[in-house]
C-alpha positions in Angstrom: 40.6 58.2 81.6 43.7 56.8 81.3 44.6 59.5 78.7 43.5 62.2 81.6 46.0 60.5 84.1 48.7 60.9 81.2 48.1 64.4 81.3 48.0 64.5 85.0 51.2 62.9 85.1 53.0 65.1 82.3 52.0 68.1 83.8 53.2 67.0 87.1 56.7 65.8 85.2 56.8 69.8 84.1 56.5 70.9 87.1 59.4 68.8 88.5 61.4 70.3 85.8 59.9 74.0 86.5 61.2 73.7 89.9 64.6 72.0 89.3 65.2 75.0 87.0 64.0 77.6 90.1 66.6 75.6 92.2 69.4 76.0 89.9 68.8 79.7 88.8 68.7 80.7 92.4 71.8 78.1 93.0 73.8 80.7 90.5 72.4 84.0 93.3 74.3 82.2 96.2 77.5 83.5 95.0 75.8 87.3 96.2 74.3 86.1 99.6 77.5 88.1 101.4 78.1 90.9 98.7 76.1 94.1 99.1 76.5 97.2 97.0 76.7 101.0 97.6 76.3 103.7 95.3 77.9 106.9 95.9 76.5 109.9 95.4 79.4 112.1 95.5 82.4 109.8 93.8 85.7 109.5 95.1 89.2 109.5 93.7 91.4 106.3 93.9 93.9 108.4 96.1 91.1 108.8 98.6 90.0 105.3 98.1 93.8 104.0 98.7 93.0 106.2 102.1 90.1 104.4 103.2 91.6 100.8 101.8 94.6 101.2 104.3 92.6 102.9 107.3 89.7 100.0 107.1 92.6 97.3 107.2 93.6 98.7 110.8 90.3 98.5 111.8 89.9 95.4 114.4 87.0 93.7 112.4 87.7 95.1 108.6 85.2 94.9 105.9 86.2 93.5 102.3 85.4 96.3 99.8 86.2 97.0 96.4 85.4 100.5 95.1 84.9 100.7 91.2 83.6 103.1 88.5 83.5 103.2 84.8 85.4 106.1 82.8 83.3 105.4 79.2 83.9 104.1 76.1 88.0 104.7 75.2 89.8 102.8 72.2 92.3 99.8 72.6 94.9 98.4 70.5 97.7 95.8 70.1 100.8 97.0 68.5 101.9 93.3 67.8 98.6 92.1 65.9 97.7 95.9 64.8 94.3 95.2 66.0 92.0 97.9 67.7 88.9 97.9 69.6 86.2 100.5 71.6 85.7 99.4 75.3 83.7 100.4 78.3 86.7 100.8 80.6 86.1 99.7 84.2 88.6 100.8 87.0 88.3 99.6 90.5 90.5 99.7 93.7 90.0 97.3 96.6 89.9 93.5 96.3 89.2 92.6 92.6 88.0 89.2 93.5 84.7 90.7 94.6 83.6 92.2 91.2 85.3 89.0 89.5 88.5 90.3 88.5 90.9 88.1 90.8 93.2 88.1 88.2 94.1 91.5 89.2 94.7 90.1 92.7 98.2 89.5 92.1 99.0 91.0 89.1 99.2 94.3 87.9 97.8 94.6 84.5 94.1 94.7 82.8 91.3 92.4 82.1 89.1 92.0 78.5 85.7 90.7 78.0 86.2 87.0 75.5 84.9 89.2 72.4 87.4 91.7 72.2 90.3 89.5 73.2 88.9 87.3 69.8 88.5 91.0 67.9 92.6 91.6 68.7 94.7 88.6 69.1 92.0 85.6 67.6 92.6 83.9 70.8 90.9 84.2 74.1 94.5 82.9 75.3 95.7 86.8 75.4 98.1 86.4 78.8 101.1 88.0 78.5 99.6 90.3 75.6 99.6 94.3 75.7 97.7 96.6 75.7 97.8 100.2 74.5 95.4 102.7 75.8 96.1 106.2 75.7 99.6 106.7 76.6 99.6 103.4 78.8 100.8 100.1 78.2 99.1 97.1 80.1 99.5 93.9 80.3 96.7 91.6 80.3 96.5 89.0 82.3 93.0 87.5 81.9 89.5 87.2 80.9 86.3 89.0 82.6 83.1 88.0 82.5 81.2 90.8 80.9 78.7 90.8 78.2 79.8 94.2 76.9 83.0 95.1 75.1 85.1 96.0 78.6 88.7 96.7 80.1 88.7 95.9 83.6 91.9 97.5 85.5 93.0 99.2 88.7 92.2 102.9 89.4 95.3 105.3 89.5 95.4 109.4 89.8 93.5 111.6 91.6 90.2 111.6 88.6 87.0 111.1 90.6 86.0 108.3 88.7 85.3 105.5 91.6 81.1 106.4 92.0 80.2 102.5 93.4 81.1 99.8 96.2 80.8 96.3 96.8 80.8 95.2 100.3 81.6 91.5 101.7 79.2 91.2 104.2 76.1 89.3 104.8 73.4 90.6 102.7 70.7 90.1 105.8 72.2 93.2 107.4 73.6 94.7 104.5 71.6 98.2 105.0 72.9 98.5 108.4 76.7 97.5 108.0 76.4 99.4 104.8 75.1 102.4 106.5 77.6 102.4 109.0 80.6 102.1 106.4 79.1 105.1 104.5 79.3 107.4 108.0 82.6 106.0 108.9 84.4 107.1 106.4 82.6 110.1 105.5 81.3 108.9 102.4 78.2 110.0 100.6 75.6 107.3 99.0 72.8 104.8 99.2 73.0 100.6 100.4 71.2 99.0 97.3 69.0 96.2 99.5 68.6 93.2 97.8 68.0 90.7 100.8 64.4 91.4 100.5 64.0 90.2 97.2 66.4 87.5 97.8 64.3 85.9 100.9 61.0 86.4 98.7 63.2 84.0 96.3 63.8 82.0 98.7 60.5 81.5 100.1 59.0 80.7 96.7 60.7 77.6 96.2 58.9 76.3 99.2 55.8 76.8 97.0 56.3 73.8 95.3 57.0 71.1 98.1 54.4 72.9 100.1 51.8 71.8 97.8 53.0 68.3 97.4 52.4 68.3 101.3 49.0 69.5 101.0 48.4 66.7 98.4 49.8 64.1 100.8 47.3 66.0 103.8 44.5 65.6 101.4 45.1 61.9 100.9 45.4 60.9 104.7 42.1 62.4 105.1 40.9 60.0 102.8 42.3 57.3 104.3 41.4 58.5 108.0 37.3 58.3 106.7 38.1 54.5 105.5 38.7 53.5 109.2 36.5 52.3 111.4 36.8 51.6 114.9 35.3 48.0 114.2 38.0 47.2 111.9 41.1 48.5 114.0 39.8 46.4 117.0 39.4 43.1 114.6 43.2 43.9 113.4 41.7 43.6 110.1 42.9 47.7 109.3 46.0 47.5 111.6 48.0 47.9 108.6 46.1 51.0 107.0 46.5 52.7 110.4 50.0 52.1 110.4 50.4 53.5 107.3 47.9 56.5 108.1 50.0 57.2 111.1 53.5 57.1 109.6 51.9 59.6 106.5 50.9 61.7 109.6 54.3 62.1 111.2 56.1 62.6 107.8 53.6 65.4 107.1 54.4 66.9 110.7 58.1 66.5 110.1 58.1 67.8 106.4 56.1 70.8 107.7 58.6 71.4 110.7 61.1 71.3 108.3 59.5 73.5 105.9 58.6 76.1 108.2 62.5 76.8 109.7 63.0 77.3 106.0 60.9 80.9 106.0 63.2 83.8 105.4 61.9 87.4 107.3 63.9 90.0 107.5 64.9 91.7 110.4 63.7 95.0 109.1 60.4 93.6 108.2 59.5 93.0 112.0 58.1 95.6 114.2 60.1 96.1 117.8 56.4 96.9 118.9 53.0 95.5 117.2 51.2 98.4 118.5 53.0 100.8 116.2 50.3 100.4 113.1 52.3 102.3 111.1 55.3 100.3 110.9 53.9 98.5 107.6 52.9 101.7 105.7 56.6 102.9 106.1 58.5 99.3 105.5 56.4 99.2 102.0 57.3 102.9 101.2 61.2 102.1 101.9 61.0 99.2 99.9 59.2 100.8 97.0 62.1 103.5 97.2 64.5 100.7 97.4 63.0 99.2 94.3 63.6 102.1 92.5 66.8 103.1 93.2 67.8 99.3 92.2 66.1 99.8 88.9 67.6 103.1 88.1 70.7 102.5 89.2 73.4 101.1 86.4 75.1 98.2 87.9 78.1 95.7 86.8 76.9 92.5 84.6 77.0 90.6 87.5 74.7 92.6 89.4 72.2 92.9 86.4 72.9 88.6 86.1 71.9 88.3 89.5 68.7 90.1 88.9 67.8 88.0 86.0 68.3 84.7 87.9 66.2 86.2 90.8 63.3 86.5 88.1 63.6 83.2 86.3 64.2 81.5 89.6 60.5 83.2 90.9 59.2 82.6 87.9 60.2 79.1 87.8 58.9 78.7 91.3 55.7 80.0 90.7 54.9 78.1 87.3 55.8 74.8 89.5 53.5 75.3 91.8 50.8 76.4 89.7 51.2 73.1 87.3 51.7 70.7 90.2 48.7 72.4 92.3 46.7 71.6 89.2 47.7 68.3 88.5 46.9 67.3 92.1 43.5 69.2 92.0 42.8 67.3 88.5 43.7 63.9 90.6 41.5 64.8 93.5 38.4 65.8 91.2 39.2 62.1 89.4 39.0 60.7 92.5 35.4 62.0 93.8 34.5 61.0 90.5 35.3 57.4 91.1 
């Protein structure tokens, strides 16, 4: 019996660790709560992007954004060290901090990934070094967080390479505000709506505490069966009654707080409950949205966000399953006793 109890505690400890892992990975995705990606079906040039940037700044409530695109692999070299490397060149226009390229917000130049910096300069302290890209000489102003060999710089000229955009808007309103942004500037493209999956991640975080609250409710139900009217009148069971009432208050308060944390996307609520075709249309739109997300080449930070969301969902579900198994085994053991 003692061995079985130790196993239950070990499983519950594993569930707690998994839950902490889900919280940690979800914390990493919160930085994207106010960022919404757009994919342009018709790329724009740097000149057009600059025109939109200037005009948006004159709006009454301007949106922060950053256009970006990949120009393909290019050879870069350093005259001082003689090193050379092939990198994927990324160009951007707008607020570079939205793409994790804050070093370009106040200086002209480029960013390179850590591996390329070490290959070219034998160190990650590459500031004030110069890179040769074709006929350009660009000063290196810092390191970019990219798993691939990459160089990030500002977009220049008329070459149409800007085919994606990041908007600094709440993801809960991403689809509506993103489509408004496209229409306002005559752009053709689609909004990648990550919010339903972010909402799913948040809701799955409630599974583990929900299982623990369910266990508390089961325990209180057993305590209630031990209460008798005669015992309460004789005051012998007053401590047990007080403990039960306190437990019920904690359970109800916790359920109320847990319910307030449930996230439901706005577009998931029909305007008329008699519209029976709403759900089929909603699921179809989400299926198309999911396909777009899977088939669209996104930046490394968005790929990392997707990986963190998957990890969070797996850890949340795993922790709830382990906790449920441990609680059920405990309850079965109590019944056996």
